[in-house]
N, C-alpha and C positions, 0 to 999 in steps of 0.2 A: 439481531441488533436493529432496534427501531430507528435510531438516529446515530450519527457519527459525531463525536465531540470535536471541538476545535483542537484539543490536544492530540487526538488521534489523527486528525487531518495533518497536523504538523509533523507527526512521526512517520506517516506513510511514505513520503519521499526518502526518508532515512532508511526505512525497511527496504525499499526498492533498491537503493544503491548498495546496501549491505548484501542483499540477495544476488544482485548482479555480480558482485565480487566473488561470492561463493560459486556462482555458476561458472565464472571465468576459470576458477581453479579446479573445476570438475566435481564439486560437491553436488550430490543428488538430493539429499535429505538434510533437514536441520530441525532440531528440537526448539521448542519455545524457551526452554531453560538456557540453551546455548545462545540464542538470540538475546535473551535477557542479560546474560553475563557480558556478552560482547558490547551491548548497547547501554549498559548500566540502567536496566529497567527491571521490573519484576516479571517473572514468568506469567503470572496471572494477567498483568496488563498486556503483555504481548499476545496471549491467547485471545483476550477480549478484542484488542485492536484487529487482529487478523480475522476473527470471526465476523467482524462488520463488513469486510470486503472480500472474503474468500469463499469460494464454492466448496472448498475441501476442509476437512478437520485434520488436525494432527493425529497421528497414530502412536499408541504406546510403543516404545522401543525403536520406532522408525522416525517419528517426527513428521514434519511437513515436507511435501514434495517441492523442492526449490523452484523448478520450472513452472509449476502450477501457481505457486504464490506470486511469482513475477508476472505471469499473465493476468491473474486476478487483480493485483494492485495496479498494474498498468491500465487495465480496462476501467477500473474505478477512477483513476486519476484523469484519464482521457474524458470520461463522462463528466466528471466534475468540471474540467476545463471548458467543455462545450456548454454546460449549463451556465457557468459563470460568464462566459463570453456572450451568450445569448442575453443574459440579464443586463450586462454592461452595455451591449450594443443598443438595446432598447431604451435603457435609461439615459445613456449619454449620446446616443445616435452616432456611434463611432465604429460601426461594423467593419468598414474597409481597413481601419487602423488595426483592429484585432487580428485580421487575417494575415497581416504582415508579421505580427509578433509571433 
């Protein structure tokens, strides 16, 4: 994935919360088709979104490893937060304020 669309960026926190719920109930793997059904998306869109941020690919019959997807999405969102914080702090000169948020 060369770039991440705004639409994908908006969906990532939803995937993250969804996966955390799966993890809480003990699910280890999830298919893109199941994610798509539960989140009212297409399986192709789910696979494309996750390919942009994940170091793993879904496996036939097994799907994606829930723990790994959580880690990958979390790392991506944290990196994005730091990048945006850095940009805003330079543009608006408000870095102390951002560290509080």
